[in-house]
C-alpha positions in Angstrom: 0.0 0.2 -0.1 1.4 3.3 -1.2 0.7 4.8 2.8 2.4 2.2 4.3 5.8 2.5 1.7 6.0 6.1 2.3 5.4 5.9 6.0 8.7 3.4 6.1 10.3 5.9 3.8 10.6 8.7 6.5 13.6 7.9 8.6 15.9 6.8 6.3 15.9 5.2 2.7 18.8 3.5 1.1 18.0 2.8 -2.5 18.0 -0.7 -2.6 18.8 -3.3 -5.5 15.3 -3.9 -6.3 14.8 0.3 -6.8 18.2 0.6 -9.2 17.1 -2.1 -10.9 13.2 -0.4 -11.5 14.9 2.7 -12.5 17.3 1.3 -14.6 14.2 -0.6 -16.1 12.2 2.8 -16.3 15.1 4.3 -18.1 15.9 1.7 -21.0 11.8 1.4 -21.3 11.7 5.1 -22.3 15.0 5.0 -24.3 13.5 2.3 -26.4 10.1 3.9 -26.5 12.1 6.9 -28.3 14.0 4.5 -30.5 10.5 3.2 -31.5 9.1 6.0 -31.9 11.8 7.3 -34.5 11.4 4.2 -36.3 7.6 4.2 -36.7 7.1 7.9 -36.7 9.2 9.1 -39.9 9.9 12.9 -39.6 7.2 15.1 -41.2 8.6 17.1 -44.4 8.8 21.1 -44.3 7.1 21.3 -47.4 3.8 19.6 -46.0 0.8 21.2 -46.4 -1.0 20.8 -42.8 -0.8 24.2 -41.0 -1.4 26.0 -37.8 -4.6 28.3 -37.8 -3.9 31.5 -37.4 -6.3 34.1 -38.8 -4.5 37.1 -40.9 -6.5 39.5 -39.0 -5.9 38.7 -35.4 -2.9 40.2 -33.8 0.6 37.6 -33.4 -0.3 37.7 -29.4 -2.8 35.0 -30.3 -0.2 32.4 -31.2 1.2 32.3 -28.1 -1.5 31.0 -25.8 -4.6 30.3 -28.4 -3.9 30.8 -31.8 -7.8 30.6 -32.0 -8.8 33.9 -32.7 -12.1 34.6 -31.8 -14.8 36.3 -31.6 -17.2 38.8 -29.6 -18.9 41.7 -29.5 -20.6 42.5 -26.0 -22.8 46.0 -27.1 -25.1 45.0 -23.8 -26.6 41.7 -25.2 -26.1 38.2 -26.4 -26.3 34.9 -24.6 -22.4 35.2 -22.6 -21.5 37.1 -19.5 -18.4 38.6 -21.0 -17.1 39.7 -17.7 -13.7 39.9 -18.8 -13.9 41.2 -22.2 -14.4 44.9 -23.7 -17.7 46.3 -23.4 -18.3 46.1 -27.2 -18.4 42.8 -27.7 -21.5 40.5 -28.0 -21.7 36.8 -28.6 -24.6 34.7 -29.3 -25.8 31.2 -30.0 -26.8 30.7 -34.0 -28.7 28.4 -35.8 -27.4 29.2 -39.3 -23.9 30.3 -40.3 -22.4 32.0 -43.9 -20.6 29.9 -46.3 -16.8 31.5 -46.8 -13.7 32.0 -44.7 -10.9 34.7 -45.0 -7.5 33.5 -46.0 -5.4 32.1 -43.1 -1.7 32.3 -42.5 -0.1 28.5 -41.9 2.3 26.9 -40.2 4.2 23.5 -40.1 4.3 21.1 -37.1 6.1 17.7 -36.8 4.4 15.1 -35.2 6.9 15.4 -32.1 5.7 19.2 -31.8 1.8 18.6 -32.4 2.4 16.6 -28.8 5.0 19.0 -27.1 5.4 22.4 -28.5 2.0 23.4 -26.7 0.9 22.2 -23.3 -2.2 20.4 -24.6 -4.6 18.0 -22.2 -5.1 14.8 -24.1 -8.4 12.7 -23.4 -10.7 10.5 -25.1 -14.5 11.4 -24.7 -18.1 11.8 -25.6 -19.2 15.2 -27.4 -22.5 15.8 -25.2 -23.5 19.3 -27.7 -22.3 21.4 -30.0 -23.6 24.8 -30.9 -22.4 27.5 -33.0 -21.9 31.0 -32.1 -21.8 34.5 -33.9 -19.4 37.0 -32.5 -19.3 40.5 -33.4 -16.0 42.4 -32.9 -17.7 46.5 -33.7 -20.0 44.9 -36.1 -17.6 42.9 -37.8 -18.9 38.9 -37.4 -17.4 36.0 -37.0 -18.6 32.4 -36.4 -17.4 29.4 -34.2 -18.8 26.8 -32.0 -18.6 25.4 -28.7 -18.9 21.7 -27.8 -19.5 20.0 -24.7 -17.2 17.3 -24.2 -17.6 14.3 -21.5 -14.1 13.0 -20.7 -13.0 9.4 -20.5 -9.9 8.2 -20.4 -7.1 11.2 -19.4 -3.7 10.4 -21.4 -2.5 13.9 -20.4 -3.8 16.9 -18.0 -5.5 17.1 -14.7 -9.0 16.4 -15.9 -11.0 13.5 -14.5 -13.5 11.0 -16.1 -16.6 12.2 -16.0 -16.0 15.8 -16.3 -17.8 17.5 -18.8 -15.5 20.5 -20.3 -16.6 23.4 -22.7 -14.0 23.5 -25.4 -14.0 26.5 -28.2 -13.8 25.3 -32.0 -11.9 27.2 -34.3 -15.0 27.4 -36.9 -18.5 26.6 -37.0 -20.2 23.2 -37.3 -21.5 23.1 -40.8 -20.8 21.4 -44.1 -21.5 24.0 -45.9 -19.7 27.0 -44.7 -16.4 26.7 -46.9 -14.2 26.6 -43.4 -10.5 26.2 -44.4 -8.5 24.1 -41.8 -11.7 22.8 -39.9 -12.3 19.3 -41.7 -11.9 17.8 -38.3 -14.0 20.0 -36.1 -16.5 21.2 -38.6 -17.6 17.2 -38.3 -18.1 17.6 -34.4 -21.6 16.3 -33.4 -23.3 15.4 -30.4 -22.8 11.7 -29.6 -19.7 11.5 -31.4 -16.6 9.7 -29.8 -13.0 11.0 -30.0 -9.8 11.8 -28.8 -8.7 15.4 -27.9 -6.4 17.7 -27.6 -7.5 21.1 -26.7 -5.3 23.9 -24.8 -6.4 25.1 -21.4 -7.1 29.1 -21.6 -6.2 31.5 -18.7 -6.9 35.1 -18.0 -4.0 35.6 -20.4 -5.7 34.1 -23.3 -7.5 36.4 -25.4 -8.3 37.7 -29.2 -8.6 41.1 -30.5 -10.1 42.5 -33.6 -11.1 46.2 -34.3 -9.6 47.3 -31.6 -11.7 45.2 -29.2 -10.5 42.2 -26.9 -12.0 39.2 -26.0 -11.1 36.8 -22.9 -11.2 33.5 -24.3 -12.2 31.9 -20.7 -15.8 34.3 -21.2 -16.9 31.4 -23.9 -15.0 28.0 -22.9 -12.6 26.7 -20.2 -10.3 25.1 -23.7 -10.0 25.6 -27.2 -8.2 24.1 -30.5 -5.2 25.4 -31.8 -6.5 24.5 -35.3 -9.6 22.5 -36.8 -7.3 19.9 -38.4 -5.0 17.9 -35.9 -5.8 18.1 -32.2 -8.6 15.8 -32.7 -9.8 12.5 -34.3 -13.3 11.6 -34.5 -14.8 8.2 -34.8 -18.1 8.8 -36.8 -20.5 6.1 -38.3 -18.8 6.1 -41.5 -15.1 6.2 -40.9 -12.2 7.7 -38.3 -11.8 11.1 -39.2 -8.5 12.9 -38.5 -5.8 14.5 -40.4 -3.4 11.8 -41.9 -1.2 13.7 -43.6 0.3 15.5 -40.1 0.4 11.8 -38.2 2.1 9.5 -40.7 2.4 6.9 -37.7 -1.1 6.5 -38.2 -1.5 5.8 -41.7 -2.9 2.5 -40.8 -5.4 3.3 -38.2 -9.0 2.1 -38.5 -10.4 2.7 -35.5 -10.1 4.9 -32.2 -8.0 2.2 -30.5 -5.5 2.1 -33.0 -5.2 6.1 -32.4 -5.6 5.5 -28.7 -2.5 3.2 -28.3 -0.3 5.7 -30.3 -2.0 8.6 -28.5 -0.9 7.1 -24.7 3.0 6.4 -26.2 3.3 10.0 -27.5 1.7 11.0 -24.4 3.9 9.4 -21.9 7.3 8.8 -23.5 8.3 12.2 -24.2 10.6 14.7 -22.1 9.2 18.2 -21.8 12.0 19.9 -21.2 9.7 22.1 -19.3 10.0 19.4 -16.5 13.3 18.1 -17.0 15.5 20.3 -14.8 19.1 21.1 -14.6 20.2 21.2 -11.0 23.9 21.2 -11.2 27.0 20.6 -13.4 30.9 20.9 -12.4 34.1 19.5 -15.0 33.6 16.2 -13.8 29.4 16.1 -12.8 25.7 16.6 -13.9 22.7 16.3 -11.8 19.3 16.8 -13.4 15.7 15.5 -12.4 12.4 15.1 -14.1 9.2 12.6 -13.2 11.4 9.6 -14.1 13.8 10.3 -11.2 17.0 12.2 -10.2 19.9 11.5 -12.1 24.2 11.9 -11.6 26.0 11.7 -14.9 29.9 11.2 -14.6 31.1 13.3 -17.5 34.6 12.2 -17.3 33.2 8.7 -17.9 30.4 9.5 -20.3 28.0 7.1 -18.0 25.1 7.2 -15.6 26.3 6.9 -12.1 23.2 7.3 -10.1 19.3 6.8 -10.2 17.5 7.9 -7.5 13.6 7.0 -7.6 11.5 9.9 -6.6 8.2 8.4 -6.0 8.4 7.2 -2.6 9.0 10.6 -1.3 6.4 12.4 -3.6 8.9 14.7 -5.7 8.5 12.3 -9.0 6.5 15.8 -10.1 9.2 18.5 -10.7 6.4 21.4 -10.2 6.0 20.1 -6.3 9.7 19.7 -5.6 12.1 22.3 -4.8 15.7 20.7 -5.5 18.6 22.4 -4.2 22.5 20.9 -4.7 25.4 21.7 -2.8 28.1 23.4 -4.2 30.4 20.3 -4.9 27.3 18.6 -6.1 27.6 16.1 -3.3 24.6 16.5 -1.2 21.2 17.2 -2.6 18.0 18.4 -0.6 14.9 17.5 -2.0 11.7 19.4 -0.6 8.3 18.5 -1.3 5.2 20.5 -1.2 2.9 18.8 1.3 0.8 21.9 1.3 -1.0 21.0 -2.2 -3.2 18.3 -0.7 -0.8 15.6 -1.4 -1.6 13.9 1.6 -5.4 14.4 1.6 -6.1 12.3 -1.2 -4.3 9.6 1.1 -7.1 10.0 3.7 -4.5 9.0 6.3 -4.2 11.6 9.0 -1.0 9.9 10.8 1.1 10.6 7.9 3.4 14.0 8.8 2.6 16.9 6.8 4.9 19.4 8.0 7.8 21.0 6.0 9.8 17.8 5.1 12.9 17.4 3.4 15.0 14.5 2.2 19.0 14.7 1.9 20.5 12.8 -0.5 24.0 11.8 -0.5 25.5 11.0 -3.9 28.7 9.2 -2.7 26.7 6.9 -0.1 23.8 6.9 -2.5 21.2 7.1 0.2 18.8 9.3 1.6 17.6 10.6 4.9 14.5 12.4 6.1 14.8 15.7 8.4 12.9 18.9 9.0 13.4 21.4 6.8 16.3 23.8 6.3 17.4 25.9 3.8 20.7 24.7 2.4 23.7 27.4 3.4 25.5 28.5 0.5 24.0 26.2 -2.4 25.1 26.0 -6.2 24.3 29.1 -7.6 25.7 29.4 -11.2 22.2 28.5 -13.1 21.0 31.1 -15.0 18.3 31.5 -17.2 19.0 30.0 -21.1 17.0 32.8 -22.7 19.4 35.5 -21.7 22.2 33.5 -22.6 20.8 32.9 -26.3 19.8 36.4 -26.6 15.5 35.6 -26.3 13.0 33.3 -24.7 12.1 32.8 -28.8 15.6 31.1 -29.4 15.3 28.5 -26.1 13.5 25.9 -28.1 14.3 22.4 -26.6 17.1 23.8 -24.4 16.5 23.4 -20.6 15.3 26.5 -19.3 18.4 27.0 -17.0 21.9 26.5 -18.1 25.4 26.6 -15.8 27.7 29.4 -16.2 31.4 28.6 -16.1 34.2 30.5 -15.4 35.7 30.0 -18.7 33.0 31.8 -20.2 31.3 28.7 -21.5 27.7 27.4 -20.6 25.9 23.8 -19.9 22.5 23.2 -20.6 20.3 20.1 -21.5 19.0 19.6 -25.1 17.0 17.3 -26.7 16.1 16.8 -30.6 12.5 15.5 -30.6 11.7 15.9 -26.9 12.5 12.0 -26.3 14.2 10.9 -23.5 16.5 8.7 -25.7 18.1 12.3 -27.5 18.3 14.0 -24.1 21.9 15.2 -24.1 24.0 17.7 -22.2 26.1 20.3 -24.2 28.9 22.6 -22.9 30.8 24.5 -25.8 31.7 22.2 -28.3 31.6 19.0 -26.3 28.1 17.3 -26.3 27.3 14.0 -23.7 24.2 11.5 -25.2 22.8 10.9 -21.5 20.4 7.7 -22.2 22.4 5.3 -24.4 
């Protein structure tokens, strides 16, 4: 039982052979998964026709969070309470939509980018309702649709089965509108099952036309990046999705075929956002992610430590603070117990105070203690965006880099967001970390 495993971990944990073997198996499994992807998923040609829908009339700010330009005019009416949006907006449900759509600016995305470039939730589900809407920006009408989707299996994200989420579509639901790049979402219908990859909106997600802003949260909790590549539908007649965007699914004939592929892609990738560089010297490298904490010997070019973080609830990098001593010999891991981690266990006997775990690299042991801030921690981490000259140049680099006295910088880098291509670079030197 998980409670007992964690309770037994409190006083002192020495990684057993079984834990080390499990960590090694985990690493090799993820590496094998990435190799299988490289064999089964050909790289997308840069001249491919699939595109990311960014309306030409919308400002570039949309591309960062939504890329689904939207609609609305709130001139004191409509069917939506547009509390966060400009007063000049109005949005209403409509039964009929006109044909034709404006031209769009298009961007190519590889399969890996479709899963990893945007922080989309991924889940199977059933469309419960879909309705067209008309939005007006000071008289300029734009048409979209809003779907209510009941969640089934969650492959990525914090949704729960049975939850119904409102999702904004990039175009209306109609076979006669001539909408470019919405061939999949235009076929949304109540009762249709599918696998969906929408982006969750926040208060910074907005659309703007004619100097009028719409906060997308006023319409829905989620939205699709485009109407082609972020949904897979199983209709009565066929499996509907953009096959050109997913060459690995060329032979897919059922939603189950898609589910197996999506599950593998959602699990077996390295998001550089959650793979954290913690320490680097001339001799050693320390980093961690959801798989564990790793110590790499740069001289021998091999992994020498792999610590399982699950028993101490540090396997979510966003819920664990990590500090390393200046020599890299000691690592402090501080899980954030105040974020309802223990309430889920329904065991009030477990400690919920400010706890830390001290990992001694040389001995490969972990001990528990009350949290105290590390004195003089490793402090050579800098923002990679500052090193490269802008956030837009970070790409698949780690967000943090290590600054060395000789003027060089060390960072993590992955070619395709998979564990198999994760490497450490410093100057002209490059180290493939899992091979």
